[in-house]
C-alpha positions in Angstrom: 0.2 0.3 -0.3 1.6 3.3 -1.0 1.0 6.2 1.8 -0.1 9.3 -0.1 0.9 12.0 2.4 3.8 13.0 5.0 2.6 12.9 8.4 3.6 15.9 10.5 3.1 16.4 14.4 3.7 20.3 15.3 5.0 20.4 19.1 4.9 24.2 20.3 3.5 25.7 23.6 2.5 28.4 20.9 -1.1 28.5 19.6 0.3 31.6 17.2 3.6 29.4 16.0 1.1 25.9 15.7 -0.7 27.6 13.5 1.6 29.6 11.3 3.7 26.4 11.1 0.6 24.2 10.1 -0.5 26.6 7.5 3.2 26.9 6.1 3.0 22.9 5.9 -0.8 22.8 3.8 0.5 24.9 1.1 1.6 21.5 0.1 -1.1 19.1 -0.9 1.8 16.1 -0.4 1.8 17.1 3.4 -0.7 16.5 6.5 -0.6 17.8 9.4 -1.8 15.2 11.8 -1.9 16.8 15.1 -0.6 19.3 17.6 0.9 19.1 20.6 1.7 22.1 23.8 4.8 20.4 25.3 6.5 17.1 24.7 4.6 14.9 26.9 1.6 15.2 25.0 3.7 14.9 22.1 4.9 11.3 23.1 1.1 10.5 23.7 0.1 11.3 20.5 2.8 9.5 19.0 1.8 6.6 20.7 -1.8 6.2 19.1 -0.8 7.9 15.6 1.6 7.0 12.9 3.9 10.5 12.4 6.9 10.4 9.5 8.1 13.8 11.1 7.9 15.9 13.9 8.3 19.8 14.2 9.9 20.4 17.8 10.0 23.5 19.7 13.1 24.2 22.1 11.7 25.4 24.7 8.5 24.3 26.5 6.8 24.0 29.6 6.1 20.6 31.0 8.7 18.7 28.9 11.3 20.4 26.9 12.7 20.2 23.5 15.9 18.0 23.8 14.2 15.9 26.9 11.4 15.2 24.0 13.8 14.4 21.3 15.5 11.9 23.4 12.4 10.0 24.4 11.5 9.9 20.6 15.2 8.8 19.2 14.6 6.1 22.0 10.7 4.8 21.1 10.0 6.0 17.6 14.2 5.7 16.4 12.5 6.2 12.8 11.1 9.1 13.1 12.6 12.4 11.7 12.7 15.5 14.1 13.2 19.1 12.8 14.0 21.6 15.9 12.2 24.6 15.7 14.2 27.4 17.4 13.9 31.2 18.5 16.4 33.7 17.6 18.4 33.6 20.6 21.5 32.9 22.1 19.8 30.1 24.8 17.8 28.8 21.5 20.6 28.3 19.4 23.0 26.6 21.6 19.9 24.2 23.0 19.2 23.8 19.0 23.0 23.0 17.6 22.8 20.2 21.1 19.8 18.8 19.6 21.1 18.4 16.0 24.6 16.7 17.4 21.9 14.3 18.9 20.4 13.5 16.0 17.6 15.5 14.9 17.5 16.2 11.2 17.2 20.3 11.0 16.3 23.1 12.1 14.0 26.2 10.8 14.1 29.4 13.2 10.8 30.9 14.1 9.3 33.7 11.9 10.4 37.2 13.5 7.8 39.3 10.8 4.9 41.0 11.9 3.1 39.7 8.9 1.7 36.8 9.3 1.7 35.9 5.1 5.4 36.8 5.4 5.9 34.4 8.0 4.3 31.6 6.3 6.0 32.3 3.2 9.7 32.1 5.0 8.5 28.7 6.7 7.3 27.5 3.1 10.4 28.0 1.9 12.6 26.3 4.6 10.5 23.8 5.9 8.7 22.2 2.7 11.8 20.6 1.0 13.1 19.8 4.3 10.2 17.6 5.3 9.7 16.3 1.8 12.9 15.2 1.9 12.7 13.4 5.3 9.4 11.7 4.8 10.8 10.2 1.3 13.7 9.5 3.2 11.9 7.5 5.8 9.7 5.6 3.3 12.4 4.2 1.4 14.3 2.7 4.5 11.1 1.6 5.7 10.6 -0.7 2.3 14.1 -1.5 1.5 15.1 -4.9 2.3 18.2 -4.8 5.1 20.2 -7.3 2.8 20.3 -4.4 0.2 21.4 -1.3 2.6 24.5 -2.9 3.3 27.3 -1.2 5.0 30.3 -2.1 3.3 32.7 0.1 2.0 33.1 0.6 -1.9 36.0 1.4 -3.9 35.2 3.3 -7.0 38.3 1.9 -8.9 37.1 3.3 -11.9 37.9 6.7 -10.5 40.9 5.5 -8.5 44.5 7.6 -8.9 47.6 7.1 -7.0 46.8 9.3 -3.5 48.6 12.6 -2.8 48.9 13.2 0.6 46.6 15.9 1.4 47.2 19.4 2.9 43.4 20.5 3.2 40.1 18.4 4.3 37.0 19.9 2.8 33.4 18.9 4.4 30.1 19.5 2.7 26.9 18.6 4.5 23.3 19.5 5.2 20.2 18.0 6.7 21.5 15.2 9.5 25.1 16.9 9.2 25.9 18.0 12.8 25.2 14.3 14.5 27.5 13.4 10.8 30.2 16.0 12.2 30.5 14.8 15.0 31.0 11.2 14.7 33.7 12.1 11.5 35.6 14.8 13.7 35.6 13.0 16.9 36.6 10.0 15.3 39.9 11.6 13.9 43.5 11.4 16.2 43.6 14.0 18.6 46.4 15.2 17.4 45.1 15.5 13.7 47.0 18.6 12.3 45.3 19.4 8.5 43.0 22.0 8.8 39.3 21.1 8.4 37.1 23.4 6.3 33.1 23.1 6.6 30.2 23.9 4.9 27.3 23.0 7.0 23.8 24.1 5.8 22.5 26.3 8.7 21.0 29.6 9.5 23.0 32.7 11.1 23.5 32.3 15.2 23.7 28.7 14.9 27.4 28.2 12.5 29.3 29.9 15.8 27.4 27.0 17.9 28.3 24.5 16.1 31.7 25.4 15.8 31.9 25.3 20.0 30.4 21.9 20.1 32.9 20.7 17.7 36.0 21.8 19.8 34.5 20.8 22.7 33.5 17.3 21.4 36.9 16.7 19.4 39.4 18.9 21.7 41.0 20.7 19.0 40.6 24.6 17.7 37.4 24.9 16.1 35.8 28.4 15.0 33.2 30.0 12.6 35.1 31.5 9.9 36.4 35.3 9.7 37.0 37.1 6.2 40.6 36.9 5.7 41.8 34.9 8.2 44.8 32.8 7.6 44.2 29.0 7.6 45.9 27.2 10.1 47.0 23.5 10.8 44.9 21.7 13.1 42.0 23.9 13.6 38.6 23.6 12.1 36.7 26.2 10.3 32.6 26.7 9.6 31.0 28.4 7.4 29.0 31.4 8.9 25.5 31.1 8.0 24.6 33.4 5.3 27.8 33.7 3.9 29.7 31.6 1.2 33.3 30.7 2.4 36.4 30.2 0.1 40.3 29.5 -0.2 42.3 32.1 -1.4 46.2 33.4 -1.2 46.9 36.6 -0.1 50.6 36.9 0.0 52.2 33.7 1.2 49.7 32.9 3.3 46.2 30.8 2.3 43.1 32.7 4.0 39.5 32.1 4.0 37.6 34.6 2.5 33.8 35.4 2.9 31.3 37.0 0.6 27.2 37.0 0.0 27.3 36.7 -3.7 24.1 34.9 -4.8 22.9 31.6 -3.4 24.2 28.1 -5.2 21.3 25.4 -5.1 19.5 27.8 -3.6 22.1 28.1 -0.4 24.5 30.3 1.0 26.7 28.9 2.3 26.7 26.4 -0.5 29.6 23.8 -0.6 30.2 24.7 -4.2 32.7 27.7 -3.8 34.5 26.2 -0.9 35.2 22.9 -3.3 36.0 24.9 -6.1 38.8 27.4 -4.4 39.9 24.8 -2.3 40.7 22.5 -5.7 42.0 25.8 -7.5 44.8 26.2 -4.9 45.6 23.1 -3.5 44.8 20.8 -6.4 45.3 17.6 -6.3 46.3 18.0 -2.0 42.7 18.1 -1.2 40.5 15.5 0.4 36.6 16.3 -0.3 34.0 14.5 2.0 30.4 14.9 1.1 28.0 13.9 4.1 24.4 13.5 4.4 22.2 16.3 3.0 19.1 16.9 0.6 19.5 18.0 -2.8 22.8 18.0 -5.2 25.0 21.2 -3.6 28.1 20.8 -4.3 27.9 18.6 -7.4 29.9 21.0 -9.5 32.4 21.7 -6.8 33.0 18.3 -6.3 33.5 18.0 -10.0 36.1 20.5 -10.1 37.8 18.8 -7.2 38.0 15.6 -8.8 39.3 17.2 -11.9 41.9 18.9 -10.1 42.9 15.5 -9.3 41.8 15.8 -5.6 40.6 12.8 -3.6 36.7 12.6 -3.0 34.6 10.2 -0.2 30.8 10.1 0.4 28.6 8.8 3.0 26.7 5.8 1.7 22.6 5.7 1.8 22.4 3.5 4.6 23.6 5.7 7.1 22.3 9.0 5.7 19.4 10.6 7.1 18.7 12.5 3.5 21.0 10.6 0.9 20.9 13.9 -1.5 24.1 15.3 -1.8 26.0 12.2 -1.4 24.0 10.4 -3.9 24.6 13.4 -6.5 28.7 12.9 -6.0 28.2 9.3 -6.0 25.8 9.0 -9.4 27.9 11.3 -11.6 31.3 8.6 -10.6 33.0 10.9 -8.3 33.3 9.3 -5.5 36.6 7.2 -4.9 35.1 6.1 -1.3 31.5 5.0 -0.5 31.5 4.8 3.2 29.5 4.4 6.5 29.6 6.9 8.5 31.3 5.1 11.3 34.2 4.6 8.5 34.6 7.8 7.5 37.2 9.2 10.2 39.3 5.9 10.1 39.8 6.4 5.9 40.6 10.0 6.4 43.4 9.4 8.7 44.6 6.3 6.6 45.0 8.7 3.6 46.4 11.4 5.9 48.6 9.3 7.2 51.8 11.1 6.4 50.6 14.2 7.3 49.2 13.3 10.8 53.2 12.1 11.7 54.8 15.5 9.9 
C-alpha cells in the first residue's frame, strides 16, 4: 500500500507558532498535519496512538522541553525524523545545535516578521523541502530490504588514482549533518594536524554554536570562519550562516574569504564555492568529503575538485539521514570511496597518515 501523504506532528507551546507552521505545511498537498501538541509529554502521548513521519519540535517548552522530548522520541520511535524549531536567541541556538548533534535531522528558526503571510512564506521556503525529503527518506528506508542497505565500504576503481598526501580536508553537509560531523570529527586522532573546512547548511547564529560544539567534542580548535583569516594547521573552520566561504592566497598565506554572492542551489553558504576554490589552490592535495544532506549542492564543486586531482569520499545511503548530496556525487562517478559514517574518520586518517606524522 502506497502512503500518499507525509504525516507531521507540530509540537510548540505557542498557539500562534503552531498555527503558522500548520498553515505553511498545508500549502503542500503532499503533507498532512496529523496533530499538534503543546509540550513534549502530549507529543509522546500522541505518537503512541498515531503514525507520524516527521515531528516539528519546539526547543523551549513547559512540562517537557525539546531536548528531553527528542531523546524520548529517539528511544521510542527511532525511525521518526525530528526538525527543531528554534527562537533567534543564544539559548535557543545553543539548545538547537545540541539537539542536532544528538540526531535531530534539521532546524528552522521561528519567524520574526509581523506579517503572518510573510512568516508563512518564509517557513514554507525552509520547511517544505526538508519535510518532504525526510518523509520520502523514511519511506524508502522502511521499504528497502536490509540485505540491500549494506554498510560496506565501496571503492570506485574507475576513478582510482595515486593518492597524494592531502594538505587540506573540506567537508560539505546539510540535513542530518551535525550528528554526522560529530561522528567523523571525534573519530579523528586528537592530534590531527590538517585544517578542516566545513560548509553546513545552517542559519546565522547557529554556526558559531556548531563550531563551539565541535571544539568541545573533539578537543581541537574549531571556530566560525572570519574574512581574510589565515588557514592554520589543526584548526576546524565552519562557514558562517548566510556567507559563502572560499579559499584564496594573500601574499604567502592561504586565507579564508567570506562573501554574500548569489546563493547556489538555493544555499548560502554553498558547498560549491569552498570545493571549487580549495581545488584551485590545493589541487591534488585536497581531500573532499560529502556527508548527508538533501539536494545536490556541491556537485559542481566536487567535479572541479576531482578534475584537479583531489580525492573524494561520500557517505553511503544506509547511514544518511537524507541521501541527496552524497547521491549526486556517487551517481556522477566522482566518489572514490562510498562509506558508512562510522568508517569515514578512519579512512580520512588513513589517507592523511603521512601528514598526521608530520
